[in-house]
N, C-alpha and C positions, 0 to 999 in steps of 0.2 A: 235606857230608852227601849220601849218595846218595839216588836217587829212592825206592828201597824203604824206606830208613830213614826218610825223610820221611813217606812214606805210613803206615808203622807208627806213627810219632809221632802223626800226626793221628788215626788210628783209636783209639789209646790215650786220647786226650783226650775222645772222644765217649762219653758215658755211655749204655750200652745197658741198658734195664730187662729183667728176667727175666720172660718170658711163657711160658705153657704151650706145648708143642710141638704144632704143627698143620701140616697139609699140604693139598694140593688135594683138594677134595671135602668137607672138613669144614665144618659150619655153625657160625659163631662170632658172638658178640655183642661188639662193640667199643665201648668208651666213649671218646668223643673230646671233647676240650676245645675249645670254640669261643669266641673272643674277639670281641666286638662293641663297638667303642668302648672304654669303660672297664669293661664288664661281661663276666663269664665265665659260661658255662653248660656243662653236660655233655650230650652228645647220644649216644644209642645207635644203632649202625648194625649190623643183623643181616643176615647173608647167607651165601652159600656162597663159600669160597675157591676162586678159579679157578686161581691159580698162585702160586708163590713164586719169586722171582728173586734171585740174588746170595747172598753170604754175609757174615757179620760185620755191622758196623754199617751198611753201605750196602745191605743187603738190603731188598727191597720185597715186598709181597704185594697181590694184587688180590682185592677182595670184590665180589660181585654180589648185588643183591636186586631184587625186583620191587615197584615202588611205583606204585599206581594204573595197573596194567597196562602199565607202562613199565619196561624193565630199566635199572637204575642200577648202574654200576660205579665203584668208587673204588680208587685205588692209594695204599697207605699205606707209608711207610718204617718199618722195624722200629724204628729209633732215634729216631723222632719224639718230641719232648718233649710233644706234645699228646695222645698215646695214654695214657689213664689205666689201663685194664685190658682184657684180652682173656679172654673166657670161651668155652669150647668147649661148644656145645649138643649136637651130634651128630657122630660120627666117621663119615665117608663112606668107602665102599670103591670106588675108582675105579682103572682100570688105567693112567691117564696122569698125567703131572705137570702138564700144562696142559689143562684141560677146557673149551676154547673152544667145543666142540660144544653146550654147554649154552645158548649164546646163541640158537640156532635152535629150541630146544624150548620148548614151552608146556605148562601143565597137568600132567597125570599123567606125561607123557613126560619131564618135567624132574626127576623124583624120582631121588634118588641112593640106592643100596642102602646100608644102615647096616652099618658094619664094627665090629670089635672095639675096645674102648678100650685105649689103651696103658698 
């Protein structure tokens, strides 16, 4: 079995849930399953998508939110079994695929212009 065939086989085995299409600049609410001991709970993480990296089941995306005046960023794999749902709150209109300049901005300067819905 060649390397490409093996990689294709592994990617076919990973179940990828269907989520709405989103890109950098969009504000999303992500419902994430957290397991603590033998208990499970759902937690919502709402923030701005900074980037999307990769394609297929091994793609990831970074979400940033401000919590108690501290910026919190989390990287989520698209094919994570812990992601329950993704809801798009606002579609942002940005000119870049990676909006890391948002890390240095505070308050009204950190606003993103709203774009059209797809």
